[in-house]
N, CA, C and O of each residue as an XYZ file, in Angstrom:
272
protein
N       0.829     -1.189      0.000
C       0.000      0.000      0.000
C       0.876      1.255      0.000
O       0.597      2.215     -0.719
N       1.922      1.239      0.801
C       2.785      2.417      0.882
C       3.448      2.720     -0.469
O       3.595      3.885     -0.837
N       3.842      1.695     -1.195
C       4.480      1.901     -2.501
C       3.484      2.475     -3.510
O       3.853      3.315     -4.330
N       2.237      2.034     -3.457
C       1.210      2.604     -4.331
C       0.979      4.062     -3.945
O       0.864      4.929     -4.811
N       0.912      4.323     -2.659
C       0.754      5.696     -2.153
C       1.888      6.571     -2.673
O       1.644      7.674     -3.162
N       3.114      6.095     -2.572
C       4.275      6.857     -3.053
C       4.259      7.027     -4.570
O       4.700      8.057     -5.080
N       3.760      6.038     -5.287
C       3.693      6.120     -6.750
C       2.837      7.309     -7.197
O       3.129      7.950     -8.206
N       1.785      7.591     -6.439
C       0.885      8.702     -6.754
C       1.142      9.889     -5.816
O       0.206     10.566     -5.392
N       2.393     10.128     -5.504
C       2.758     11.136     -4.500
C       2.334     12.552     -4.866
O       2.150     13.384     -3.977
N       2.175     12.845     -6.149
C       1.847     14.210     -6.567
C       0.343     14.492     -6.573
O      -0.072     15.594     -6.932
N      -0.479     13.512     -6.180
C      -1.926     13.681     -6.205
C      -2.507     13.829     -4.800
O      -1.915     13.382     -3.818
N      -3.664     14.456     -4.724
C      -4.367     14.592     -3.450
C      -4.955     13.240     -3.066
O      -5.605     12.582     -3.878
N      -4.722     12.831     -1.821
C      -5.137     11.513     -1.361
C      -5.933     11.606     -0.069
O      -5.837     12.581      0.676
N      -6.709     10.583      0.170
C      -7.426     10.435      1.426
C      -6.991      9.097      2.020
O      -7.036      8.070      1.343
N      -6.573      9.112      3.274
C      -6.082      7.893      3.913
C      -7.075      7.301      4.909
O      -6.713      6.437      5.707
N      -8.297      7.753      4.867
C      -9.327      7.201      5.748
C      -9.708      5.809      5.240
O     -10.175      5.673      4.110
N      -9.517      4.798      6.045
C      -9.856      3.416      5.694
C      -9.135      2.944      4.438
O      -9.762      2.368      3.548
N      -7.843      3.176      4.354
C      -7.054      2.741      3.208
C      -6.495      3.919      2.450
O      -6.018      4.884      3.047
N      -6.551      3.842      1.140
C      -6.025      4.891      0.267
C      -7.054      5.184     -0.814
O      -7.472      4.278     -1.534
N      -7.462      6.431     -0.932
C      -8.375      6.853     -1.998
C      -7.738      8.009     -2.751
O      -7.171      8.923     -2.152
N      -7.839      7.955     -4.074
C      -7.276      8.994     -4.920
C      -8.293      9.359     -5.989
O      -8.876      8.489     -6.635
N      -8.497     10.671     -6.166
C      -9.409     11.186     -7.171
C      -8.589     11.683     -8.354
O      -7.759     12.580     -8.210
N      -8.827     11.094     -9.524
C      -8.093     11.456    -10.740
C      -8.992     12.223    -11.707
O      -8.862     12.064    -12.921
N      -9.873     13.026    -11.207
C     -10.842     13.816    -11.982
C     -11.976     12.943    -12.503
O     -13.028     12.869    -11.868
N     -11.790     12.275    -13.653
C     -12.848     11.450    -14.227
C     -12.912     10.047    -13.635
O     -13.880      9.320    -13.861
N     -11.891      9.668    -12.884
C     -11.805      8.332    -12.291
C     -11.324      8.481    -10.855
O     -10.499      9.344    -10.554
N     -11.842      7.638     -9.974
C     -11.291      7.602     -8.625
C     -11.138      6.144     -8.229
O     -11.859      5.271     -8.714
N     -10.173      5.894     -7.328
C      -9.991      4.530     -6.863
C      -9.726      4.502     -5.369
O      -9.297      5.479     -4.755
N     -10.005      3.337     -4.824
C      -9.810      3.100     -3.408
C      -9.108      1.761     -3.244
O      -9.497      0.760     -3.845
N      -8.076      1.761     -2.427
C      -7.348      0.540     -2.068
C      -7.410      0.410     -0.558
O      -7.146      1.367      0.170
N      -7.755     -0.767     -0.096
C      -7.730     -0.946      1.347
C      -7.398     -2.386      1.677
O      -7.838     -3.309      0.993
N      -6.627     -2.570      2.718
C      -6.287     -3.940      3.117
C      -7.472     -4.594      3.818
O      -8.223     -3.936      4.538
N      -7.627     -5.885      3.601
C      -8.642     -6.647      4.309
C      -8.210     -6.807      5.763
O      -7.023     -6.965      6.050
N      -9.163     -6.767      6.665
C      -8.846     -6.964      8.077
C      -8.830     -8.440      8.462
O      -8.321     -8.802      9.522
N      -9.385     -9.289      7.602
C      -9.495    -10.710      7.927
C      -8.696    -11.627      7.013
O      -8.470    -12.789      7.350
N      -8.266    -11.122      5.861
C      -7.527    -11.933      4.902
C      -6.286    -11.175      4.446
O      -6.188     -9.961      4.622
N      -5.353    -11.896      3.867
C      -4.147    -11.267      3.348
C      -4.408    -10.823      1.908
O      -3.823    -11.342      0.957
N      -5.313     -9.837      1.782
C      -5.718     -9.327      0.480
C      -5.832     -7.815      0.516
O      -5.972     -7.203      1.575
N      -5.768     -7.234     -0.667
C      -6.022     -5.804     -0.827
C      -7.265     -5.670     -1.695
O      -7.371     -6.319     -2.736
N      -8.184     -4.851     -1.280
C      -9.412     -4.619     -2.035
C      -9.232     -3.378     -2.909
O      -8.769     -2.340     -2.435
N      -9.594     -3.488     -4.169
C      -9.473     -2.388     -5.127
C     -10.846     -2.062     -5.683
O     -11.576     -2.947     -6.130
N     -11.188     -0.785     -5.650
C     -12.427     -0.295     -6.247
C     -12.056      0.850     -7.174
O     -11.390      1.799     -6.758
N     -12.480      0.767     -8.423
C     -12.216      1.819     -9.406
C     -13.555      2.232    -10.003
O     -14.309      1.390    -10.490
N     -13.846      3.518     -9.966
C     -15.086      4.040    -10.531
C     -14.792      5.270    -11.362
O     -13.790      5.951    -11.147
N     -15.669      5.553    -12.313
C     -15.480      6.740    -13.131
C     -16.617      6.970    -14.092
O     -17.574      6.197    -14.154
N     -16.496      8.049    -14.841
C     -17.521      8.454    -15.793
C     -17.349      7.796    -17.158
O     -18.293      7.741    -17.946
N     -16.146      7.297    -17.438
C     -15.825      6.771    -18.752
C     -15.278      5.348    -18.602
O     -14.265      5.140    -17.933
N     -15.939      4.379    -19.216
C     -15.565      2.977    -19.081
C     -14.121      2.710    -19.518
O     -13.416      1.932    -18.875
N     -13.680      3.344    -20.595
C     -12.309      3.137    -21.075
C     -11.280      3.629    -20.066
O     -10.261      2.976    -19.843
N     -11.547      4.783    -19.457
C     -10.611      5.312    -18.445
C     -10.607      4.432    -17.201
O      -9.555      4.188    -16.609
N     -11.787      3.957    -16.806
C     -11.864      3.059    -15.651
C     -11.047      1.802    -15.924
O     -10.270      1.374    -15.070
N     -11.211      1.210    -17.093
C     -10.443      0.002    -17.435
C      -8.947      0.280    -17.512
O      -8.140     -0.545    -17.083
N      -8.570      1.438    -18.056
C      -7.156      1.809    -18.133
C      -6.537      1.871    -16.735
O      -5.492      1.269    -16.489
N      -7.178      2.592    -15.832
C      -6.623      2.732    -14.479
C      -6.722      1.445    -13.673
O      -5.841      1.155    -12.864
N      -7.779      0.673    -13.882
C      -7.891     -0.620    -13.201
C      -6.716     -1.509    -13.585
O      -6.069     -2.099    -12.720
N      -6.441     -1.604    -14.884
C      -5.324     -2.432    -15.350
C      -3.982     -1.896    -14.867
O      -3.102     -2.669    -14.487
N      -3.824     -0.584    -14.881
C      -2.586      0.031    -14.391
C      -2.372     -0.279    -12.909
O      -1.269     -0.632    -12.493
N      -3.430     -0.144    -12.124
C      -3.317     -0.411    -10.687
C      -3.048     -1.882    -10.399
O      -2.270     -2.200     -9.500
N      -3.667     -2.769    -11.132
C      -3.412     -4.198    -10.943
C      -1.959     -4.521    -11.258
O      -1.326     -5.290    -10.536
N      -1.419     -3.938    -12.337
C       0.001     -4.149    -12.661
C       0.904     -3.629    -11.550
O       1.868     -4.293    -11.170
N       0.594     -2.434    -11.024
C       1.405     -1.863     -9.945
C       1.345     -2.732     -8.690
O       2.368     -2.979     -8.052
N       0.158     -3.189     -8.343
C       0.010     -4.034     -7.153
C       0.830     -5.309     -7.313
O       1.536     -5.711     -6.388
N       0.745     -5.940     -8.462
C       1.519     -7.162     -8.708
C       3.016     -6.884     -8.671
O       3.784     -7.671     -8.117
N       3.430     -5.767     -9.261
C       4.852     -5.392     -9.268
C       5.354     -5.183     -7.857
O       6.398     -5.723     -7.490
N       4.646     -4.423     -7.068
C       5.098     -4.107     -5.724
C       4.946     -5.295     -4.780
O       5.638     -5.365     -3.764
N       4.060     -6.218     -5.095
C       3.894     -7.411     -4.275
C       5.130     -8.307     -4.350
O       5.447     -9.028     -3.404
N       5.825     -8.249     -5.494
C       7.047     -9.049     -5.676
C       8.238     -8.411     -4.979
O       9.192     -9.107     -4.633
N       8.201     -7.101     -4.767
C       9.344     -6.384     -4.163
C       9.464     -6.702     -2.680
O      10.363     -6.192     -2.010
């Protein structure tokens, strides 16, 4: 989570119950599960293509940082 937070260091973030970032047309929320060793990702937006773009980007980042 911290590496994802640092990756988006230049953006306004909310750390209440995880990490939330508003990217204008798209926003996402990452939060760790309290009962499982998982991270929950929610991506929403006004444009399906942008939502899919950021969803895929975030999944790649999570997988990359999970290996580190």
